[in-house]
N, C-alpha and C positions, 0 to 999 in steps of 0.2 A: 974558538967560540964554543965548541961542544964541551970542552973541559970546563969553561966558565959556567955553562948551564948545569953540568953535573955537580961541580963544587958548590955553586949557589944553592941548588936544590938539596944537596946534602945538608948544608948548614940550616937552611930554612926548615926542612922537614924534621931535622934533629931538634931544632929549637921549639917547634910546635909540639912535638911529642914529649921531648924531655922536660920542657917547662910545665906541661900538663901533669907529668908524673910527679915532679917536684911540688907543684902547687897542691895537688891532691894529698900528698904526704904531709904537707905542712899546714894545711888550712883547717884541720880539725873537723872535717865534714862540712864546712861552710862552702857550698858550691859557688856562691857569688864571689867570694874571695879567691877561690881557685881559678875561676874564669877570668877575673881581673888580672891575676898574675900571668896567666897564659896569654892574655891579650897584650900586656905590656911587653913581654918577651918577644912575641911575634912581630909587633909593630917596630920594635927597636932593631931586630935583626934584619927586617925588610929594608929599613932605611940604609943600614950599613952595606948590605949585599948589593942593592941597586946602585948606590953611590960608587961602590968599589968596582963592580963588574959590568955595570951598564954601558960604559964606554967601549967595552970589548965585544960583548955578545948581545947587548940590548937588555940583559937581565930579565928574561921572560920568566923562567922557573915555573912555567904554567902552560899546559897545552892549550887552554882557552885563549891565552894571550898570543901564543904562536899561531893558532888557528886564525885569529883575528888579523894578524899581519899577513898571513898567507892569502886570506880573502881579499885584502887590499893590494895584493901583488907586490908586497915589500919583502917577501921571503919565498923562495921557490919551494915546490912541493916536496922534493927529496930532502932538502935542508930542513924543512919543517918537521918531517918525520924523524930525522936525525936528532933535532932539538928535543922532540918529545921522548925519544928513546933515552937520551942523556938525562933528561929531567926525571924519568922514572927510575933509571938505574941509580943515579946519585941520591934520589929521594929514598929509595929502599935501603941503601947503605946507611943513610942518615937515621932512619927508623931503627935499624938493627943496632947502630952505634948507641942510640938513646937507651935501648933495652940493656945493652951491655954495660953502659955507664951506671945504670941503676940496679944492676944485678938481677935482671928479669930474664925470662926465657927469650932468646933472640927471635925465634920463629913463633908467631902467635896469630890467632884470628880473633877479631873483635866480636863481642856479643852485645854491643850497645846498639839498640834499635834507633834508627833515625829515619822515619818514614811519615808520609801523609802530605796532604796538599799544602799545609802550612810550611813544612820543611822544604818542599820542592819550590814553592813560591819564594821562600827566603833565599834559596840558592840561585834562582833565576835573577832576582833583584840584586843580590850580592855581586854576582859575576857581571851583570849589566853595568852596575855602577863602577866596578873596578876597571873594566875595559874602557868604559867611557872616560873615566878619569885619565887613563893613560893616553888615549887618542886625542883628547882635547888639550891636555897639557903638552903633548908632543908638538901640536900645531902652534900653540901660543906661548908656552912657558916650559920648555923642555928641561930647563935646569931645576924646576920644581917637582919633577917626577918622583925622585926618591922620597921626599917629604910627603908629597900628595898621596902616593900609594900607601906608604906606611900609616899615615893618619886615616886614610879611608878604611883600611882593614881594621885598624884599632877601633874605629867607630862601628863598622859593620859587624864586628864580633857581638855588639850589644844591641843594635837596632834590627838585626835579622833573626828570625826564629831559629835558623839553622846554625847560628854562630859563624856564618860566613866562611865556609870552606873555599868557595869561589875558585876552585882549582881541581880539574879532573885527576891530575897525577897525585896530588896529596890526598884526594878522596880515596883513590885506590890503595895508597900506601897506609893510610890510617885504618883501613880494614885489616891490616896485618899487625895491629897493635891493640891489644885488649886492655887499654888504659883510658885515662880521662878523655883523650882526644879521639878515641876510636869510633868506628862506624861498622855495623854488621855488614859483611860482604853482600848479603842479599839486598841491602838498601843502596848499594853503590850505583847500579845502572841508572836509576831514575835521578839520582843526584847529578850524575854526569850529563844526562840528557838535559836537565834544567840548566846546567852551567853552560853548555854549548849553545842552547837557545838564547840565554842571556847575552852571550858573547856576540852571536849573530845580530841580535837586536841592537847592541851597542855599536857595531860596525856600521849598520844602516843609519842610526841616529847620529853617530859621530860624523859620518860623511856629510849629512845634511847640516849639522851645526858648524862644521869647519870649512865646508865648501870643497872638501876633497872628493873627487869623482874618479873611480878606477873601474 
């Protein structure tokens, strides 16, 4: 299971950062086109990874998702910590691999500012919606989770002000990439606080909607 979380995070984070680098290089300065390309690549890889690895580890690739399942009593505390460690380790390697593929410095720090109430609200809503999508589909249509998550993130890239990081691990790793997908390290803590707040709200609302009481 830990290997699946690490491998999935590797490819997901490499796709987010690598497609951002490629999109920025090919878009001729058109930020909308670059974001569209970044969005499509992210949504596509999410579907593949969840469909492939979901039956083995649950395909979290996201500490907010792992946190949500821990709150529901569906994963133990120590296993949850191990999942998060695997997600961070695999994700960092994915970011470094993206830099290496595009002949960039492997070790970087982002200078892209992402702060303010609008950005934090965007992350809270993005993570709330992601976790709620997973929990409700898990109860009623588990087979639709790969498509549901991929399509939700594809949409949330565009309807949230923050472009929907919705993932504490990828937020941390994106601070190590001074590229299109980056976030300044100083802006990471409040992004992560908003994400965990959104996840907690989704667990509470999800329990109410689905009748799951733990």
